[in-house]
C-alpha positions as CSV (number, residue, x, y, z in Angstrom):
1,M,106.6,85.8,113.0
2,K,107.1,87.9,109.9
3,V,105.8,91.4,110.0
4,S,105.1,94.1,107.3
5,V,106.7,97.4,108.0
6,W,104.7,100.5,106.9
7,D,106.9,103.6,106.7
8,T,104.8,106.6,107.9
9,Y,105.4,110.3,107.8
10,V,102.7,112.6,109.4
11,K,102.7,116.3,109.6
12,R,102.1,117.8,113.1
13,D,100.1,121.0,113.6
14,D,103.3,122.7,114.8
15,G,104.9,122.1,111.4
16,L,107.2,119.2,112.4
17,T,106.9,115.9,110.6
18,M,106.6,112.7,112.6
19,H,108.3,109.6,111.3
20,F,107.3,106.2,112.6
21,D,106.8,102.6,111.4
22,I,103.6,100.6,111.8
23,L,104.4,96.9,112.1
24,V,101.6,94.4,111.5
25,P,101.4,90.6,110.8
26,E,102.7,89.9,107.3
27,E,99.3,88.5,106.2
28,L,97.5,91.8,107.1
29,T,97.2,93.8,103.8
30,D,94.0,95.8,104.5
31,E,95.2,99.4,104.3
32,K,92.2,100.7,106.1
33,Q,93.0,98.5,109.1
34,I,96.7,99.5,109.1
35,F,95.7,103.2,108.9
36,A,93.3,102.7,111.8
37,Y,96.2,101.4,113.9
38,G,98.2,104.4,112.9
39,L,95.3,106.8,113.8
40,S,94.9,104.9,117.2
41,Y,98.5,105.6,117.9
42,L,98.2,109.3,116.9
43,E,95.2,109.8,119.1
44,Q,97.4,109.1,122.1
45,K,99.7,112.0,121.3
46,P,99.3,115.4,123.2
47,F,99.5,117.3,119.8
48,K,97.3,117.3,116.7
49,T,98.3,115.9,113.3
50,L,97.0,116.5,109.8
51,G,95.8,113.0,109.2
52,L,97.0,109.6,107.9
53,T,96.4,108.3,104.3
54,S,98.3,106.2,101.7
55,K,100.2,109.5,100.9
56,E,101.7,109.4,104.4
57,C,101.9,105.7,105.0
58,E,103.1,103.0,102.6
59,F,104.4,99.5,102.7
60,C,108.2,99.3,103.0
61,H,109.3,95.7,103.6
62,I,108.9,92.5,105.5
63,E,111.1,91.4,108.4
64,N,111.3,89.0,111.3
65,A,109.7,90.3,114.5
66,T,111.6,90.4,117.8
67,D,109.9,88.7,120.8
68,T,108.8,92.1,122.1
69,V,107.3,93.1,118.8
70,E,105.5,89.8,118.4
71,K,104.1,89.9,121.9
72,Q,102.7,93.4,121.4
73,I,101.2,92.5,118.0
74,Q,99.5,89.4,119.6
75,E,98.0,91.8,122.2
76,S,97.0,94.8,120.1
77,G,97.4,93.8,116.5
78,F,100.2,96.2,115.7
79,Y,103.5,97.7,117.0
80,I,104.9,101.2,116.5
81,I,108.5,102.1,116.1
82,E,109.0,105.8,116.8
83,M,111.8,107.5,114.9
84,Q,111.5,111.3,114.6
85,N,109.3,114.0,116.3
86,C,107.0,111.5,117.9
87,N,107.1,113.1,121.4
């Protein structure tokens, strides 16, 4: 499975900036749906953030999904790779 990687930076209310990627099936191009996945992920965090728009989240590239990523996408529609200040 090929996935689109959406590079995402979101400001937290404590001033830190979160950096994470949203991975979705390659054929999914609806930004509203991709942002909804990102917001769903952010709602699970114990801290508040300042929102998610095309300014914070943009298409980066397409890559082959690992088995773990593919399984999660099949179950929930997306996969998150946490990189900085996500916890």
